N, C-alpha and C positions, 0 to 999 in steps of 0.2 A: 629376837635374834642375838642380842647381847647375852641373854641367858645361855643359849646354846654355845656361844663362844667361850663363856666361862666354864661350862660343863666340859667341853673338850680340853680346855687348859688344865682343869683338875685331873682329867683322865691322863693327860700327858705327864703331869707331875707324878701321879701314882705309878704309871708305867715306868717312868725314869727311875724312881726309887727302887723298884723291883728288878731293874736291869733289862727291861724290854725296850731297847733303843729304837727299833724300827717302828713299833707301835707308838712310842712317844713322839717320834718325828712326824709320823702321819697325823697324829692328833694335834700337834702344834700347827702343822700346815693348814688343817681344817679350821682351827681356831683363828688363825691369822686371816683367812679368807672371810670367815663369818664376821670378824671384827671390822674388816675393811668395808664389807657390804653394809654393816650397821652404820659405820661412820659416814659413808656416802649418802645413805638414805636419811640419816639425821640432818646432815648439812643441807640436802635438797629440801627436806621438809621445812627446815628453818628458813631457807631463802624463799621458798614459795609462800610460806605463811607471812613472812615479812613483806613481800611484794604485794600481797593482796589486802593489806591494811588500808583503810580509807584515809 
């Protein structure tokens, strides 16, 4: 998931360089959502793994 967030961020950067503001804004929005989903899943995984240790 973090990979896809990075891919959309790179797409946004390339689109911004070439002047496609709408595409860049959309790609940044998608990258933000994917990064937040990744962060929530990583924190949940950490907490669940930590709570199951004997």
